PDB file of N, CA, C and O in Angstrom:
ATOM      1  N   MET A   1     146.564 172.215 143.445  1.00  0.00           N
ATOM      2  CA  MET A   1     145.172 172.627 143.511  1.00  0.00           C
ATOM      3  C   MET A   1     144.282 171.634 142.760  1.00  0.00           C
ATOM      4  O   MET A   1     143.230 171.248 143.269  1.00  0.00           O
ATOM      5  N   LYS A   2     144.686 171.216 141.564  1.00  0.00           N
ATOM      6  CA  LYS A   2     143.873 170.278 140.803  1.00  0.00           C
ATOM      7  C   LYS A   2     143.739 168.950 141.551  1.00  0.00           C
ATOM      8  O   LYS A   2     142.686 168.313 141.497  1.00  0.00           O
ATOM      9  N   GLU A   3     144.789 168.532 142.243  1.00  0.00           N
ATOM     10  CA  GLU A   3     144.756 167.285 142.997  1.00  0.00           C
ATOM     11  C   GLU A   3     143.679 167.335 144.083  1.00  0.00           C
ATOM     12  O   GLU A   3     143.018 166.329 144.339  1.00  0.00           O
ATOM     13  N   ASP A   4     143.497 168.487 144.720  1.00  0.00           N
ATOM     14  CA  ASP A   4     142.444 168.641 145.730  1.00  0.00           C
ATOM     15  C   ASP A   4     141.071 168.439 145.124  1.00  0.00           C
ATOM     16  O   ASP A   4     140.222 167.769 145.711  1.00  0.00           O
ATOM     17  N   ARG A   5     140.844 169.022 143.935  1.00  0.00           N
ATOM     18  CA  ARG A   5     139.547 168.864 143.269  1.00  0.00           C
ATOM     19  C   ARG A   5     139.345 167.418 142.845  1.00  0.00           C
ATOM     20  O   ARG A   5     138.245 166.877 142.954  1.00  0.00           O
ATOM     21  N   LEU A   6     140.412 166.796 142.364  1.00  0.00           N
ATOM     22  CA  LEU A   6     140.311 165.405 141.950  1.00  0.00           C
ATOM     23  C   LEU A   6     139.906 164.546 143.147  1.00  0.00           C
ATOM     24  O   LEU A   6     139.032 163.689 143.020  1.00  0.00           O
ATOM     25  N   ASN A   7     140.518 164.760 144.286  1.00  0.00           N
ATOM     26  CA  ASN A   7     140.162 164.003 145.479  1.00  0.00           C
ATOM     27  C   ASN A   7     138.720 164.271 145.902  1.00  0.00           C
ATOM     28  O   ASN A   7     138.036 163.371 146.389  1.00  0.00           O
ATOM     29  N   LYS A   8     138.263 165.494 145.719  1.00  0.00           N
ATOM     30  CA  LYS A   8     136.889 165.854 146.082  1.00  0.00           C
ATOM     31  C   LYS A   8     135.862 165.154 145.191  1.00  0.00           C
ATOM     32  O   LYS A   8     134.810 164.735 145.673  1.00  0.00           O
ATOM     33  N   TYR A   9     136.155 165.025 143.909  1.00  0.00           N
ATOM     34  CA  TYR A   9     135.189 164.482 142.954  1.00  0.00           C
ATOM     35  C   TYR A   9     135.414 163.018 142.590  1.00  0.00           C
ATOM     36  O   TYR A   9     134.520 162.394 142.018  1.00  0.00           O
ATOM     37  N   HIS A  10     136.562 162.458 142.898  1.00  0.00           N
ATOM     38  CA  HIS A  10     136.870 161.085 142.515  1.00  0.00           C
ATOM     39  C   HIS A  10     136.124 160.102 143.412  1.00  0.00           C
ATOM     40  O   HIS A  10     136.573 159.787 144.514  1.00  0.00           O
ATOM     41  N   CYS A  11     134.996 159.629 142.933  1.00  0.00           N
ATOM     42  CA  CYS A  11     134.233 158.601 143.640  1.00  0.00           C
ATOM     43  C   CYS A  11     133.282 157.949 142.639  1.00  0.00           C
ATOM     44  O   CYS A  11     133.034 158.492 141.563  1.00  0.00           O
ATOM     45  N   CYS A  12     132.771 156.819 142.992  1.00  0.00           N
ATOM     46  CA  CYS A  12     131.904 156.070 142.083  1.00  0.00           C
ATOM     47  C   CYS A  12     130.690 156.874 141.613  1.00  0.00           C
ATOM     48  O   CYS A  12     130.293 156.759 140.454  1.00  0.00           O
ATOM     49  N   ALA A  13     130.108 157.667 142.473  1.00  0.00           N
ATOM     50  CA  ALA A  13     128.897 158.412 142.118  1.00  0.00           C
ATOM     51  C   ALA A  13     129.128 159.392 140.972  1.00  0.00           C
ATOM     52  O   ALA A  13     128.171 159.779 140.301  1.00  0.00           O
ATOM     53  N   THR A  14     130.366 159.802 140.732  1.00  0.00           N
ATOM     54  CA  THR A  14     130.654 160.760 139.659  1.00  0.00           C
ATOM     55  C   THR A  14     131.224 160.072 138.421  1.00  0.00           C
ATOM     56  O   THR A  14     131.676 160.746 137.495  1.00  0.00           O
ATOM     57  N   CYS A  15     131.208 158.767 138.394  1.00  0.00           N
ATOM     58  CA  CYS A  15     131.753 157.989 137.278  1.00  0.00           C
ATOM     59  C   CYS A  15     130.653 157.636 136.269  1.00  0.00           C
ATOM     60  O   CYS A  15     129.496 157.437 136.639  1.00  0.00           O
ATOM     61  N   ILE A  16     131.033 157.565 134.994  1.00  0.00           N
ATOM     62  CA  ILE A  16     130.065 157.233 133.941  1.00  0.00           C
ATOM     63  C   ILE A  16     129.545 155.806 134.060  1.00  0.00           C
ATOM     64  O   ILE A  16     128.503 155.483 133.490  1.00  0.00           O
ATOM     65  N   HIS A  17     130.244 154.957 134.782  1.00  0.00           N
ATOM     66  CA  HIS A  17     129.858 153.553 134.914  1.00  0.00           C
ATOM     67  C   HIS A  17     128.975 153.262 136.134  1.00  0.00           C
ATOM     68  O   HIS A  17     128.569 152.119 136.345  1.00  0.00           O
ATOM     69  N   PHE A  18     128.681 154.280 136.928  1.00  0.00           N
ATOM     70  CA  PHE A  18     127.901 154.107 138.160  1.00  0.00           C
ATOM     71  C   PHE A  18     126.418 153.984 137.832  1.00  0.00           C
ATOM     72  O   PHE A  18     125.858 154.811 137.112  1.00  0.00           O
ATOM     73  N   LEU A  19     125.800 152.960 138.360  1.00  0.00           N
ATOM     74  CA  LEU A  19     124.366 152.725 138.167  1.00  0.00           C
ATOM     75  C   LEU A  19     123.675 152.585 139.516  1.00  0.00           C
ATOM     76  O   LEU A  19     124.216 151.990 140.448  1.00  0.00           O
ATOM     77  N   ALA A  20     122.500 153.129 139.602  1.00  0.00           N
ATOM     78  CA  ALA A  20     121.658 152.942 140.785  1.00  0.00           C
ATOM     79  C   ALA A  20     120.333 152.387 140.302  1.00  0.00           C
ATOM     80  O   ALA A  20     119.759 152.881 139.331  1.00  0.00           O
ATOM     81  N   GLY A  21     119.857 151.377 140.970  1.00  0.00           N
ATOM     82  CA  GLY A  21     118.598 150.762 140.567  1.00  0.00           C
ATOM     83  C   GLY A  21     118.033 149.923 141.694  1.00  0.00           C
ATOM     84  O   GLY A  21     118.532 149.949 142.819  1.00  0.00           O
ATOM     85  N   LYS A  22     116.987 149.181 141.378  1.00  0.00           N
ATOM     86  CA  LYS A  22     116.332 148.344 142.389  1.00  0.00           C
ATOM     87  C   LYS A  22     116.477 146.882 142.001  1.00  0.00           C
ATOM     88  O   LYS A  22     116.334 146.502 140.839  1.00  0.00           O
ATOM     89  N   GLU A  23     116.761 146.087 143.005  1.00  0.00           N
ATOM     90  CA  GLU A  23     116.778 144.631 142.870  1.00  0.00           C
ATOM     91  C   GLU A  23     116.034 144.067 144.067  1.00  0.00           C
ATOM     92  O   GLU A  23     116.376 144.370 145.210  1.00  0.00           O
ATOM     93  N   ASP A  24     115.051 143.276 143.825  1.00  0.00           N
ATOM     94  CA  ASP A  24     114.241 142.676 144.889  1.00  0.00           C
ATOM     95  C   ASP A  24     113.711 143.730 145.859  1.00  0.00           C
ATOM     96  O   ASP A  24     113.672 143.502 147.069  1.00  0.00           O
ATOM     97  N   GLY A  25     113.303 144.883 145.328  1.00  0.00           N
ATOM     98  CA  GLY A  25     112.733 145.943 146.138  1.00  0.00           C
ATOM     99  C   GLY A  25     113.749 146.773 146.913  1.00  0.00           C
ATOM    100  O   GLY A  25     113.370 147.684 147.649  1.00  0.00           O
ATOM    101  N   GLN A  26     115.022 146.472 146.758  1.00  0.00           N
ATOM    102  CA  GLN A  26     116.090 147.199 147.448  1.00  0.00           C
ATOM    103  C   GLN A  26     116.845 148.073 146.448  1.00  0.00           C
ATOM    104  O   GLN A  26     117.074 147.663 145.311  1.00  0.00           O
ATOM    105  N   VAL A  27     117.228 149.270 146.870  1.00  0.00           N
ATOM    106  CA  VAL A  27     118.048 150.131 146.031  1.00  0.00           C
ATOM    107  C   VAL A  27     119.487 149.611 146.094  1.00  0.00           C
ATOM    108  O   VAL A  27     120.043 149.422 147.176  1.00  0.00           O
ATOM    109  N   VAL A  28     120.071 149.385 144.930  1.00  0.00           N
ATOM    110  CA  VAL A  28     121.457 148.913 144.859  1.00  0.00           C
ATOM    111  C   VAL A  28     122.248 149.830 143.938  1.00  0.00           C
ATOM    112  O   VAL A  28     121.700 150.423 143.008  1.00  0.00           O
ATOM    113  N   THR A  29     123.528 149.937 144.205  1.00  0.00           N
ATOM    114  CA  THR A  29     124.428 150.703 143.356  1.00  0.00           C
ATOM    115  C   THR A  29     125.486 149.743 142.838  1.00  0.00           C
ATOM    116  O   THR A  29     125.993 148.884 143.559  1.00  0.00           O
ATOM    117  N   LYS A  30     125.802 149.922 141.555  1.00  0.00           N
ATOM    118  CA  LYS A  30     126.642 148.958 140.877  1.00  0.00           C
ATOM    119  C   LYS A  30     127.533 149.658 139.861  1.00  0.00           C
ATOM    120  O   LYS A  30     127.174 150.705 139.323  1.00  0.00           O
ATOM    121  N   CYS A  31     128.697 149.070 139.605  1.00  0.00           N
ATOM    122  CA  CYS A  31     129.555 149.528 138.516  1.00  0.00           C
ATOM    123  C   CYS A  31     129.211 148.685 137.297  1.00  0.00           C
ATOM    124  O   CYS A  31     129.411 147.470 137.302  1.00  0.00           O
ATOM    125  N   LYS A  32     128.693 149.327 136.253  1.00  0.00           N
ATOM    126  CA  LYS A  32     128.301 148.541 135.076  1.00  0.00           C
ATOM    127  C   LYS A  32     129.520 148.039 134.306  1.00  0.00           C
ATOM    128  O   LYS A  32     129.419 147.061 133.566  1.00  0.00           O
ATOM    129  N   ARG A  33     130.658 148.688 134.468  1.00  0.00           N
ATOM    130  CA  ARG A  33     131.877 148.255 133.787  1.00  0.00           C
ATOM    131  C   ARG A  33     132.439 146.999 134.443  1.00  0.00           C
ATOM    132  O   ARG A  33     132.770 146.030 133.759  1.00  0.00           O
ATOM    133  N   LEU A  34     132.546 147.020 135.771  1.00  0.00           N
ATOM    134  CA  LEU A  34     133.129 145.894 136.493  1.00  0.00           C
ATOM    135  C   LEU A  34     132.108 144.846 136.905  1.00  0.00           C
ATOM    136  O   LEU A  34     132.455 143.685 137.121  1.00  0.00           O
ATOM    137  N   GLY A  35     130.833 145.260 137.015  1.00  0.00           N
ATOM    138  CA  GLY A  35     129.784 144.337 137.427  1.00  0.00           C
ATOM    139  C   GLY A  35     129.700 144.140 138.928  1.00  0.00           C
ATOM    140  O   GLY A  35     128.974 143.262 139.395  1.00  0.00           O
ATOM    141  N   TYR A  36     130.435 144.947 139.701  1.00  0.00           N
ATOM    142  CA  TYR A  36     130.443 144.830 141.157  1.00  0.00           C
ATOM    143  C   TYR A  36     129.424 145.762 141.796  1.00  0.00           C
ATOM    144  O   TYR A  36     129.110 146.825 141.261  1.00  0.00           O
ATOM    145  N   TYR A  37     128.920 145.347 142.938  1.00  0.00           N
ATOM    146  CA  TYR A  37     128.147 146.256 143.772  1.00  0.00           C
ATOM    147  C   TYR A  37     129.143 147.223 144.388  1.00  0.00           C
ATOM    148  O   TYR A  37     130.262 146.840 144.728  1.00  0.00           O
ATOM    149  N   THR A  38     128.741 148.458 144.530  1.00  0.00           N
ATOM    150  CA  THR A  38     129.632 149.479 145.063  1.00  0.00           C
ATOM    151  C   THR A  38     128.832 150.460 145.907  1.00  0.00           C
ATOM    152  O   THR A  38     127.619 150.314 146.053  1.00  0.00           O
ATOM    153  N   LYS A  39     129.486 151.421 146.443  1.00  0.00           N
ATOM    154  CA  LYS A  39     128.830 152.509 147.165  1.00  0.00           C
ATOM    155  C   LYS A  39     129.251 153.811 146.502  1.00  0.00           C
ATOM    156  O   LYS A  39     130.311 153.889 145.881  1.00  0.00           O
ATOM    157  N   SER A  40     128.423 154.818 146.637  1.00  0.00           N
ATOM    158  CA  SER A  40     128.664 156.074 145.941  1.00  0.00           C
ATOM    159  C   SER A  40     129.982 156.733 146.318  1.00  0.00           C
ATOM    160  O   SER A  40     130.553 157.456 145.502  1.00  0.00           O
ATOM    161  N   ASN A  41     130.480 156.509 147.520  1.00  0.00           N
ATOM    162  CA  ASN A  41     131.708 157.170 147.955  1.00  0.00           C
ATOM    163  C   ASN A  41     132.970 156.328 147.740  1.00  0.00           C
ATOM    164  O   ASN A  41     134.064 156.788 148.066  1.00  0.00           O
ATOM    165  N   TYR A  42     132.854 155.128 147.209  1.00  0.00           N
ATOM    166  CA  TYR A  42     134.028 154.292 146.945  1.00  0.00           C
ATOM    167  C   TYR A  42     134.860 154.915 145.832  1.00  0.00           C
ATOM    168  O   TYR A  42     134.353 155.696 145.026  1.00  0.00           O
ATOM    169  N   GLN A  43     136.145 154.561 145.796  1.00  0.00           N
ATOM    170  CA  GLN A  43     137.051 155.045 144.757  1.00  0.00           C
ATOM    171  C   GLN A  43     137.810 153.872 144.155  1.00  0.00           C
ATOM    172  O   GLN A  43     138.309 152.999 144.865  1.00  0.00           O
ATOM    173  N   PHE A  44     137.884 153.874 142.823  1.00  0.00           N
ATOM    174  CA  PHE A  44     138.652 152.858 142.104  1.00  0.00           C
ATOM    175  C   PHE A  44     139.505 153.553 141.045  1.00  0.00           C
ATOM    176  O   PHE A  44     139.189 154.662 140.617  1.00  0.00           O
ATOM    177  N   ASN A  45     140.575 152.901 140.631  1.00  0.00           N
ATOM    178  CA  ASN A  45     141.488 153.483 139.643  1.00  0.00           C
ATOM    179  C   ASN A  45     140.894 153.550 138.237  1.00  0.00           C
ATOM    180  O   ASN A  45     141.418 154.263 137.381  1.00  0.00           O
ATOM    181  N   CYS A  46     139.834 152.833 137.995  1.00  0.00           N
ATOM    182  CA  CYS A  46     139.216 152.821 136.659  1.00  0.00           C
ATOM    183  C   CYS A  46     138.224 153.964 136.478  1.00  0.00           C
ATOM    184  O   CYS A  46     137.502 154.006 135.482  1.00  0.00           O
ATOM    185  N   TRP A  47     138.183 154.880 137.421  1.00  0.00           N
ATOM    186  CA  TRP A  47     137.237 155.997 137.428  1.00  0.00           C
ATOM    187  C   TRP A  47     137.287 156.795 136.134  1.00  0.00           C
ATOM    188  O   TRP A  47     138.357 157.221 135.699  1.00  0.00           O
ATOM    189  N   GLU A  48     136.123 156.995 135.522  1.00  0.00           N
ATOM    190  CA  GLU A  48     135.951 157.809 134.306  1.00  0.00           C
ATOM    191  C   GLU A  48     134.875 158.837 134.633  1.00  0.00           C
ATOM    192  O   GLU A  48     133.693 158.494 134.681  1.00  0.00           O
ATOM    193  N   PRO A  49     135.266 160.102 134.860  1.00  0.00           N
ATOM    194  CA  PRO A  49     134.291 161.098 135.311  1.00  0.00           C
ATOM    195  C   PRO A  49     133.187 161.377 134.298  1.00  0.00           C
ATOM    196  O   PRO A  49     133.407 161.339 133.088  1.00  0.00           O
ATOM    197  N   LYS A  50     132.010 161.654 134.812  1.00  0.00           N
ATOM    198  CA  LYS A  50     130.890 162.054 133.965  1.00  0.00           C
ATOM    199  C   LYS A  50     131.245 163.378 133.286  1.00  0.00           C
ATOM    200  O   LYS A  50     132.069 164.130 133.807  1.00  0.00           O
ATOM    201  N   PRO A  51     130.642 163.674 132.140  1.00  0.00           N
ATOM    202  CA  PRO A  51     130.974 164.912 131.414  1.00  0.00           C
ATOM    203  C   PRO A  51     130.892 166.174 132.278  1.00  0.00           C
ATOM    204  O   PRO A  51     131.748 167.052 132.165  1.00  0.00           O
ATOM    205  N   ARG A  52     129.891 166.274 133.124  1.00  0.00           N
ATOM    206  CA  ARG A  52     129.742 167.461 133.975  1.00  0.00           C
ATOM    207  C   ARG A  52     130.917 167.586 134.948  1.00  0.00           C
ATOM    208  O   ARG A  52     131.410 168.688 135.188  1.00  0.00           O
ATOM    209  N   ILE A  53     131.358 166.478 135.500  1.00  0.00           N
ATOM    210  CA  ILE A  53     132.480 166.473 136.441  1.00  0.00           C
ATOM    211  C   ILE A  53     133.782 166.761 135.704  1.00  0.00           C
ATOM    212  O   ILE A  53     134.634 167.491 136.212  1.00  0.00           O
ATOM    213  N   ARG A  54     133.939 166.199 134.525  1.00  0.00           N
ATOM    214  CA  ARG A  54     135.131 166.455 133.714  1.00  0.00           C
ATOM    215  C   ARG A  54     135.248 167.957 133.415  1.00  0.00           C
ATOM    216  O   ARG A  54     136.337 168.528 133.473  1.00  0.00           O
ATOM    217  N   GLN A  55     134.129 168.574 133.101  1.00  0.00           N
ATOM    218  CA  GLN A  55     134.117 170.009 132.814  1.00  0.00           C
ATOM    219  C   GLN A  55     134.525 170.814 134.050  1.00  0.00           C
ATOM    220  O   GLN A  55     135.286 171.775 133.940  1.00  0.00           O
ATOM    221  N   ILE A  56     134.030 170.430 135.204  1.00  0.00           N
ATOM    222  CA  ILE A  56     134.403 171.117 136.452  1.00  0.00           C
ATOM    223  C   ILE A  56     135.907 170.998 136.676  1.00  0.00           C
ATOM    224  O   ILE A  56     136.562 171.985 137.012  1.00  0.00           O
ATOM    225  N   LEU A  57     136.457 169.802 136.494  1.00  0.00           N
ATOM    226  CA  LEU A  57     137.876 169.592 136.719  1.00  0.00           C
ATOM    227  C   LEU A  57     138.737 170.360 135.722  1.00  0.00           C
ATOM    228  O   LEU A  57     139.801 170.864 136.084  1.00  0.00           O
ATOM    229  N   GLU A  58     138.294 170.453 134.480  1.00  0.00           N
ATOM    230  CA  GLU A  58     139.071 171.147 133.444  1.00  0.00           C
ATOM    231  C   GLU A  58     138.971 172.663 133.551  1.00  0.00           C
ATOM    232  O   GLU A  58     139.944 173.362 133.266  1.00  0.00           O
ATOM    233  N   ASN A  59     137.820 173.185 133.955  1.00  0.00           N
ATOM    234  CA  ASN A  59     137.619 174.624 133.977  1.00  0.00           C
ATOM    235  C   ASN A  59     138.203 175.320 135.198  1.00  0.00           C
ATOM    236  O   ASN A  59     138.497 176.515 135.145  1.00  0.00           O
ATOM    237  N   LYS A  60     138.370 174.609 136.270  1.00  0.00           N
ATOM    238  CA  LYS A  60     138.858 175.249 137.490  1.00  0.00           C
ATOM    239  C   LYS A  60     140.355 174.981 137.650  1.00  0.00           C
ATOM    240  O   LYS A  60     140.766 174.149 138.460  1.00  0.00           O
ATOM    241  N   ASN A  61     141.144 175.685 136.880  1.00  0.00           N
ATOM    242  CA  ASN A  61     142.599 175.515 136.962  1.00  0.00           C
ATOM    243  C   ASN A  61     143.118 176.197 138.136  1.00  0.00           C
ATOM    244  O   ASN A  61     144.324 176.172 138.382  1.00  0.00           O
TER     245      ASN A  61
END
């Protein structure tokens, strides 16, 4: 059951390192840890969930 929730929430948009901002008038999303451009639905092994997401994962056993 926990694995299903992890798969549901594991993406760049729920990571503490995910940044969204503007560059040259365009909205860009970036990983501040890796320095790469990314998309909100991408998944990487370095994922560190935001506190709100961590709480959801821990509370729903």
